[in-house]
N, C-alpha and C positions, 0 to 999 in steps of 0.2 A: 702586643695581639697575644692572646692565649691560644692554647692547642684547639679549641673547638673554633674559634675564628678562623685559624689558618685552614683548617680542614673544609669549612665553608668556603672560604675565598678559593682554594684549589678547585673544588668542585664547580664552582662559577666560572673560573677561568676556562676549564675543560668545556662547559656549556657552551661558553662564547666562542671559543676556538671552533667548536662543531658548527655553530651556526653560522659562523663567519666562513668555513670551508666550503659548505653547502650553498651559501649566497654566492660566493666566488665562482663555483662551479655551473650554477645556474646563469650566471652573468657571462663569463669568459667562454664556455662551451660553444654558445651560439655566435658568438665574435669570431671564435677560432674557424668554425664551420663556416661561416660568411666569407673568411678569408680566403679559405680553400676554395670555395665556389664561387669566388668573384666573377670569373669567366666563363662559367659553366654555360649559360645561356648562350653564348657566342659558339663555344666549342661543340654544343650538343645539338646543333641542327642537323636535321637527317631528313631524308626523303621517306614517307611510309609507304610500304607496299601492301597495304592490308585490304584493299577492295578489289572488285573487278576480277575475282579468280573463279577460274571452272576447275573443279575439285572431283576426282573420282577414287572413291573408297572402294577397291575390290570391283564389284560391278554394278556400285549405285553411283549415278553422276548427279553432282550438284552445280548449278550455272549461277554465275554472276553472284558470288557469296562474299561475305566481310569477314575477314578473320576474328574480329572482335566479337562478332555475333555467333559464329558458327559454332555449333556443337554437334557432337556424334556420338554413340555407344563407345565405351572405353574398347581400344583397339585389341586385338589377339595377336600373338605370335605368328609372323607369316603374312600378315595384310600388308597390301599395296595401297600407298596412296600416290596419286598423280595429281600434281597444282600445275596450274597454267595460267598465264596471263600475257598481256604485252607491257612491256615496260615503257615508262615516261619517255618522251622525245627528247627530253633534256632535263638534267639534274644539277647541271653547273658544278661539276666535281671532275677533276682530271684524274685523280687517283682516288676511286671510291672503294668503300668495304661494305660488302654485304653481311650484316649481322643475322644470323638466322639459330634458332635455339632449336636442337634436337633433343629427343628423348628417346634414348635406346632404340635408334633407328640408324639404319645405313641410308646415305643419301649418294644421288647422282645428280647434278644440276647442267641443264642444257641451256645454250643460248642459240637460237635459230637451228636446231637440231644437232648442234656441236657441242659435245659434252666438254665443260670447262672445269668442273670439279667433281670428286668422288672420294667419298670416305666411308669407311666400316665394312665394305663388303667382302673383302678378304677375311676380314675377322669374322663376320657373321657366317661365312662358309665353313670356319674351322670351329664354329660353334662357340666363340668366344666374345665377351662382352663389349659392346661398343661404347657404352657409357653416355652420360647426359651433359650438356652445357651448350655454351654459345659456340659456335663457329665462324670465324671470320673470313670471307673469301673474297680474294680480289675482284674488283668489278670496275673496270676503267671505263671512261666516256664513249668507247666504240661499241659498247653495249646498249648504248641508247636506241631505244625504239624497237629493240629486238624482241623475240617471242621467247619468255622465259619459260622453262618446263623443270620442274623438280619432282625427282621420284622418290618416295621414302620407302623403305623396306622395314616393317617392324620385326625386332628380335627379342622383344618381351612381353608377355600377356599383360594386358591393361595397364599399359606405359603411359597412356594419356588417352584424353576425350575431347582435346582442342587443340589447335594449333596458335602457336605464338607468333606475336608482332615479326613482321620482316622489315627490316629498315637499311637504308645505304646511308653510312656514314663518310666523311673524309677520312682517309686511311689513316693520317697522323692523329685524327682525334677519336678513332674506334675503342681503342683500349682505356684512353684517358675518360672517355664517357663512362665507360664500364666501371672503371675504379671510383669515379665520382659518385656514381649511382649507388654503389655499394661501399661508401665510405666507412659507415660505421661498422659493418661486419669485418672490413678489413683492419680498422682500429682494434676491434675487440679479438678478433682472430690472431692478429700479430701478438698483442698482448698476452693471450692465453698462451700461444705457443713459446714466446721467449721467456716469459714468467716460468713456465712449466719447466722447459728444458734446463733453464739455468738452476732452478731451486732443484729438479731431480739429480744433476750432477753434485750438487752439494749435498743434498740427504744420502746419495749413495755413499760417500766418505763418511758422512757423520752416523750412518748405521753402524759403522764399523766400531764406534765409540759406544753407542747406546741404541736399544732398539725403540725407545720412546719416539724417534724420529721416524717411525713407519707411518704414521697418518700423515705428516706432511709430505712423506714420499707419495702417498696415495693422491693426495689434493694436487700434487705438481705432475703425475702421469694423467690424472684426469684432465688438467688444463692443457696438457699437451694434445689429447685426443679431441677434446673440444675445440681447441685452436686450430688443428688441423680440418676438422670436420666444418667448421666455419668459413674456412679460406677456400676450402674446395666447394662447399654447397652452393657459395655465391660466386663461383668463378673467378675470384680475384687471383688465383693462382696462374692463371692463363697467360699472365704477361710473362711468366718464366718459360713459355714455350713447352710446356708439359703436355703430352698427348692427352687427350680428351678421356681415352679409356682410364689411362693413370689417374688422371684427377678424380674420376668416379671412384676407381679402387680405392685411393687413400680416404675417400669421404666415408665410403662403407665401412673399411676397416677402423676407422677412428670412431665411427659412431658405434659398431659392434662392441667394440674394446673399452668403451667409456665406462659401462656400468661395472665391471670388474673392480678397478680400485675404490669406487665408491663404495662397494658391498665389503671389501676389505677395511675400509675406514669405519664402517658401521659396526665392527665386532665389539669394540669397547663399548658401545652403546647397548648393545644386545646383552653383555655379561652384566651388565649395570641393572638390568630389568630382573636378573635372577630368577627366570623361568624357564623350567626346561623345555616345554613346548615351544616356547620362542626361541631358544637355540636350535633345537631340532629343525624348525622351520627356517632358521637363518643358513642351517648346512644345506637344507633341501634348495633353497634359493640360489645359493652359491654354486652348488653342484649342477643345477639345471642352467643356470648361465654359463659356467664355464664349458660343460658339454654342448649345449645349443651352440655357442659361439665356435667351439671347434669343429662341429660337425658342419655348420653353414660356410666356414672358411675352407674347410675341406673339399666340400662339394664345389664350391666357386673354383678353388684351385685346379680341381679335375675337370671344368668346365661340364659339370653334371647339371648342377642347379645354380644360375649365378644369384648374385647378391639382391640384385632388383626384384628377384622372385621370393627372396626370404625377407624382404625388408619388413612387410606386416607382422611376420612372426616376432622379429626383433623388437619391433616397438610395441607389441603387445607384452614382451617380457620386461621391456623398459618400464612400463606402465607399473606392471606388477611389482618391479622393485621399488619406485617412487611410493607406491602405497604401502607397501611393507615398511619403507624407511620411515615414512610419516606415522605409521601405527607404533613403531618402537619409540619414536621420538615423544609421542602422545603419552606412552606408558610413564616414559622417564619425567614426565612432566609433575608427576606426583612428588619427585624430590623438589620442587620449585627452586630448581637451579635456573639461573639466566641463560646459561649455554643451552639447556634444553628448549628453552623459549625461543632462542636464536635459531637453533635448528628447525623448529616446527616452522618458523617463518620462512626461512631459506627454503625449506621444502615446499611450503606451499606457493612460494613465489615462482620457483623454478618448475612446479607441478602445473600452474595455472599458465606460465609461458610455454611450455612443453604441449600442453592440451589444446592451447588456441593455434600453435603452428601447426600441430598434428592434425586438426580438424580441417584448417586451411588447405593443409597438403592434400587430405584425403578428398576432400571436394573438388579441388583442382584435377586432380588426377584422375578420378572415376567420373566426375560429374561437369567438369570443365567450367566451373565457376568459384569464385572466391566470396567466401562467406563474411570476410574481415575487410575492412580499407586497408588494413596495415600488416605486415608480416616482417618475420625476422626478430620475434620477441625472445627466443629461446637465448641467443647469446648475452641479450641484455639479463634475462634471468639467470644464467649461468655465472655472470659476473657479480651479480648481488650474492650469489649462493657460494661461489668461490671465497669471497671475501667474508662471508659469515664462517665459512669453514676454517678460513686462517685465523680470525677472531677467536673461534672457539677453541681451535688447537693452541692458541697463544695463551689462553684462560686457563685452559687444563694443564698446558705444560707449566705455567708459572705456579699454579697450585702444586703440582708434584715436585717442583724444585723448592717450593716452602715447605711442604711435608718431608722431603728429603733432606732439607737442610735442619728442620726440627729434630729429624729422628738422629742426624748425625751429630746435632748437638747434645741429644739425650744419651746417645752411645758414648760420647767423648765424655760427658759428665760422669757416666757410670765407671768408667776406666780411667778418669783423671783426678789427682790429689788436688783440691782447690787451693790450696795455699801455695803450693810449689810449681803447680802446672805440669808436673811429672806424672808417669803412670802411678795408679795407686796399686793396693795390695790385690785387689780382684784381677786386675789385668797381669799381674806378675803371676799369679797361681795358674790362670789360664795359659801363660806363656810356658810355664814350666812344664805342664802337661802334656802341650803340643810338643815341646823337647823330649818328654818321656816317651810319649808314642812313636817319636820319628826314631828313637834309639841312637840319636846323635851322642857322641861322648867327646867331641872335639869342641869344648867350651870351658869357661872356668866362672865361677862365681864368686863376687867380693860382698862382702857384708859390712856395713858403716855404721858407725854409732856416734852420734855429736855428744862429746863431754859436755857438762856443766850446764844442760839445758834447764833443769830443775833450779839450779841456785840463781841462774839469770832470771827465770820467771818470778822467782820468790822476791829477788832483790831489786829487781827492774821494771818488772811487770811482763805482761804476756806479749804486749807490742815488741819488746826488746827481744822476748825469746822468739817471736815469729820471724824478725829478722834475721837472727840467728841461723833458724831452720832454712829460710830462703837464701841465705848466703852460702850456707853448706851445701845446698842444693845446686847452687848455681857451679860451685867448683867441681861437684861430683859430675854433674851432666855434662860441664864443659871439658871434662877430661875424657869421661868413659862414654859418653852419648853417641858419638861418631861409630863406636865399634862395637856396640851392643845395646841391651835394653836397660835402662835406669829407672828405679821406681822407690817411691817413698813406701815403706811397709807399716807405718804409722809410728807417731810420736817423734822419737828422734832417730829412728832406724832407716837405712836405705838399703838398696841391694842394686849391684849392677851384675848382668849376667852377659858376658863376653862371648863372642863367636870365635874364639880361638883359645887353645890351650898352649902355645908355645911359650915358655916362660922366659925366654929373652924379650918377647914383646910385653909382657905382663909386667916384667920388671921394669921397663922403659916408661911404660905408663903409670906405673906406681911412683917412680922418680918425678914423671912431670905432675902427677897429682900432687906430691909435696910441693913442688915447685909453685903450682896454681895457688895452693893454699896459703903459703907464705907471701904471695903476691897481693891476694884477698885480704891478708891481715894488714899489711902495710896500706891499702886503700882505707879500710875500717879498722883502725888502731885500737879504738876502744872496745872492740867486740871479742878480740882473742878467741878466734873460732880453733876449735881442737876437736879432730875427728880421729876415732880408733877405727882400724880396718882388719878384716882377716881375709884370706884368699883360699879356695880350694879349686881342684880340677877335676874335670869328668872323666879322664881316663887315669885317675888314682886307684882306680880298681873297684869303685862303685857303680852299681848300674842304675840305682835311682837317684834322682837330682835331688829328692828331699834330703838324702842324707849327705849329698855332698853340700847342699845348703847347710845342713846342721854342721858340717866339719868348718866350714867357712865361719859359720856363727860363733863357734868354739873358739877358733883361732882369733876372730875379732874380740871376744871377751878376754882372751888372755893379753891381747895387745893393749886393751883398755886398762887391765890391772897393772901391766908394767908401766902405762902412763902416768896411773894414779901414784904407783910407788916412787917414780920418778919424781913427782912433783911435791911429794911430802919433804918437809926440812929434814936433815939430818941431827941427831941429839947427840 
């Protein structure tokens, strides 16, 4: 199988694996969902209290209304809503739980004019937020047939324009039903939070090594925010007995902080556009988002203006950020990079999902009606977007690593001798320049010259000569490499710059060098390696390393002449 066939086969395997994964997901997710909801019909039985209500909103009275159809103008802060009806004579539950959904209201609940439950009045009197979400109220069978009255005191303007369904569940099933109804938000939210928290911890340590992980840190922080928002918005964290106002606080904080890591993540894409107006607009978007978030959090903390009142402004800012993000991505599409197309697809998906949920939320809050038969698309859009961000980060990181590897290879090639893999003359010159600038004098320079290289090349060929050079380099590097810098200056010349000028240590190294050379000649008996050397010290009175190098080279030349005279036969 040739290379082209292997490439085609690998691509085919990838495509088959992706298709298999997608088909498996479509097959197994419904099966798992069916397993989780196997007894849902049995556990979700309830008594609906949605009809026969007499409702008074301030001074306006409505008789015998159904909560499913009842609509009214969006309430204002300070409005009082009184709901009255007679409870069923029997509901067949020994320990019932009344599930009541409140929206920024304090509540008092009476049975036969006896108050049995109260929430939010003290906080409302202190001008604190009371939150929104489900309340589960103990409702035993002794309440059967009693007169039920619910007093609601609105704490925020335009909080709602309809009343939600009121139901009685078995106490042991009340939270189970809530979890089952919101199982997908529970799954997505838990995944976002756990994944984000784990990745955030890892990336915090990774940033101490390299700033290239900053984008993955942004993704992890965004996941934490969206995970907390999803878990709180769908009330699934109520199983942990967290107060309702705390759940709403976490929900708003997570939503308000979520755009910030995304804006930081966008910086690399903004720089790639290479447009000064786009960069200026980026800093404006970032500054507005930071200032607005800080102001809104400060106003809420001081109980001046609560998050529920500033939510519409934050929603507008989030939409502006999404539009700007898509605009930047579309500008980057000119580069025809797959990553940019992934960005655009992810931004469009999350934008559509957020738009649908936002329109449904606004219509439900201000008009009391749902315009879409489904809700909760934002977590799905965020899931897709997060995976796209992670995939894009992986692609970018892989490209950067390849570029860094290529750059490192080029740098290494520029400073490495190809034959011996030691440093070359260029590296040695730069190292000597740094040593000169540091004015360090505690060093030693040793010059080496391999004898008889020309004779070996002429007699046995250049392959034999290359073996002689590499063998000599191994001896020199093996002796002096751990204590200094060893380089090939060219041809048969080598140099070692040692980090010490102690003569006893240098004398020991030179003796070790002769021992290593003798051992090498025992292994390569036919090569007969002979190396002349000369040493000079930085503290010999010379301020310039070039002069020290010249002294070492002169002494090496003298040693070479002595070796030649010693090799001549006596006449």
